N, C-alpha and C positions, 0 to 999 in steps of 0.2 A: 346200806345208801344203796340207793338204787342210780348210777351214774344215766343219761341220758343224751340226747343232741348233737351236736359238732361237739365239742365241749370231750362228752364222752369215746372218743376218740384221737384218743392224745394222750397213752400210758404215762408223757410226765403230769400232766395238769390231775389225774386222775389220784395219783399218786402223791404230786401237793395236798391233795385232799383232801388226799385219807392221814397225812403226818397233821396236817393244817386242824384238820378236824380230831384225828388219833382218834378212829373207828377206821372199818375195815368199808369198801371203795366198789363196790360190782357192779361190772359194767357189764348190757346186752348185747346177745351176737346181732341184735339190730339194734341202734340206741338208736333208730327214728321214733319214738316212739309214738309220735301222734299218727304217723298213716300205721303205723300198728293199729293204735284204739279202732281208726278207721274201719282197717280192716276184717276188726275184728265184730267188729259190730254192725256195720255189711253183713256178715258171717251171719252175724244175729239176726238179719233184717228178711234173709234168703231162704236164713234154718238153714246154710251152711255147718251155723255151731245150737247145738238145742240152749244157753246159756253161753254169757260175757267169759266167765267161769271156767267154760269149754276149750273157747276161745283163745281165750290164756294157756290153758295148759297146754294146749296143740302150737300155738304162734309164739308165744316167747317161752328165749330160750338166753339164761345168766353165760354170762362170755367167763374176763380174766378178772378174778378178785382180787383189793388192793389193798395190804395186810401197813398200815398205818409203821413204823420203823422207830421206834423206840425212840433213842437220843432224838431224833425229828423234832416226834410232837414233845421231846420238851426244850425241844431246843427254840422251837416256835412260841414254848407258853411265858419263856422269860421274858419271852420281845415282847408278844403280846401284856406281860407284867410291867415290863418298861414300859411300854404306850400308853399305859394306862396312866400311871404314876407323872410322864412326859405333858399327855395330854391339859390340861388342867389351866399349866403355863405356856401352852402352845395356841390356845384353841383363839385369844383376837387374832394372834396373824395372823392360825389361816385363816381367816377370816375374811382378811386385806388380802388374800393371795387369791381368796376362792372372785 
């Protein structure tokens, strides 16, 4: 998975995502994907790039990769299982809190 946007600047947040999802997360060197996409579109429109694929190849750079930590992945899975078992009993109370 590729992380973009403001949250992609946080090492802690990206590691938590990798652990919760159980998959590697890679940040981009420039996490502002919208701005990068606009620059690539402009490059294609003005002939700087012959295609979007060329623009991506020239501008998009992968940054740090966050690997899931097996022990934390398992801890999150156990908690999710517990939540799923508790939720039916708590559903009515949670609605009252909303």
